[in-house]
N, C-alpha and C positions, 0 to 999 in steps of 0.2 A: 177504192180499197174496200169499202163496206160491201159492195156487191160481191167481191171475191170471198169475203169472210162470211157471207150469208149462206154458204153451202158447205158440205163436207170437203175439207181440204186434203189434197194429196201431199205427199212428201215433197214433190217437186214444186208445188204451189207455196208451201211453207218456205222452202229454200229461196224461191223467187222473192217472196216478201222480205225475207232476211237480207237478201242481196240488194233489194231496192231501198232499204233503210240503212244500209251499211255506211259507216263513216260519219264523221262530224258534219260534213256538208249536208247530210240527210237527217239531221236532228229534228227538223220540222216534220218530216215523215214519221219519225219515231213518236213524236208528240201526237200526231194524228192517229197513229195506231194505238197509242196509250188511251186516248179519248174514246176509242172504240171499245176498249175493255169495260167502259162504263155504259155501253149501249143498252137500251131496253130489250133489244132482241138477244136472247140468251145465247144463241148460236154465234152471233157476231162477237159478243163479249168473250165467250169461251175460246173461240178461234183466235182472237186477238191476243188473249193471254197465252194460249198455246204457242203462238208464233214467238212471243217474247222468250219462252223457255228454250227456243232453238237459236237464240242470238249467240254470236261469237262473244268471247269474254270482253273484248274491247268495246263492243256495242252494248253489252250488258251493263257496263259502267254508267251509261246514260241513265239507267234506272235508279242509281244510288240517290239521286235527287228526289226520287219518289218514295224513298224508304218509309218515312212517317205516314205518308198517304196510304201506302200499301198496308202498313200495320193497322191503320184506322179502318181500312176496308175489311181486313181479316177479322177484326174484333166484332164487326157487324154482319158479316156475310153468312147467309143461310144456305146458299147453294154449295154443296160439297165439292163439286167439280171446280168451281171458281176459287173456292177456298184452297183446295189442294194446289192449284196452279199458282196462286199468289204466294202461298207458303214456299213453294218450290223456287219462285223468284227471290224471296227473302233469304232462302238458304244460300244463295250465291252472292249475298252482300256481306260486307264487313261489319263487325260489331265491335265497337270500342267501349272502353270502360266509362268514358264520359257521356256517351250517348245512349245509355240503356233506358228502356221504358219498362217500368215495373208493371204497368197494365198488360203489356205483351208477355212478360214473364208469367204473370198470373194466368193469362189466357192459355199459354203453352202448357203450364202445369195442369190446368183443369182439363184440357183436351187430351193430354197424354194418358190421363187416368180414366177418361170417359169410355167405358166399354161399348157404348152405342156409336161412338165416332168411328168413321172408316179407318182401317188399319194404316193406310198411307198417311192420313192426316196425323194420326197418333205418332207414327214414326218420324214424320217431319217435325212435330212438336218436341219430341225427345231431343232431336239434333239442335233445334232452335233454342230450346231451354239451355242446353249446354253452352252454345255459342254466346249466350247473354250472361250466364251465371258463372262462367269459368274464371272471372276476375276476382271472385270473392270466395274464400274457403268455406265460410258459413253457408253461403248459397249453394255451393257445390255439395256440401253435406246434405242440405235439404233435398237437392235433386237426387242424390244417391239413395236417400231414404224413400223418396217417392218411387224411384225405379225398383227398389227392393219390394215395395208393395205390389207393383204390377207383375213382378217376376213369378208370383204364385198362380197367376191366371194363364190359361192357354194363349200363347202368342203366335201370330202368323209368322212365317219365315222372315218376311220383311221387317216386321215389328221386332222380332227376336234379334235380327241383325243390327238394327238401330240401337236396341237396348245394349247389346254386347259392345258395339263400337264406343258408345258413350260411357259405359261402365269402365271399359279399359282406359279411356282418357281420364276419367275421374280417379281411378285407382293409381294411375301413374303420377297423379298430383299429390299422392299420399294424403288424401283428405279422408278422415274417418270421424 
């Protein structure tokens, strides 16, 4: 698997990896692939993360057990590509009121306002902040105020779209 991940992957190779790790009987292969996301070779790690983003919903559930570890990795990741891919994986996970991490909320709020951060990461952080803060009106109000602050700056189309989606959800909750 590592040999395959060590070079540029084609779409068919990604689909092959997804198929070979599909189903509960292949959870050991999912674990092997996950360990490769930690590899010292950047290409191997990025390709392993990229492969996880193509998993079917049922296979993606396997990653739920890695939720806190993925968050810990995001908090310390310096590589923008790895961070973007891990945030993408976290976007497809459920967030419950009981299992919220304030350090990750703080991370998302800091990144979504960081004008030096890549637009994709900022957009993902807007969505992740909402997913975590939606249970508490006072936190939603804080998020709305933060989003109001960034609305004055020029936003990329993707960032503007994430901003609009989340503002629409916040306003539908009647939080002011």
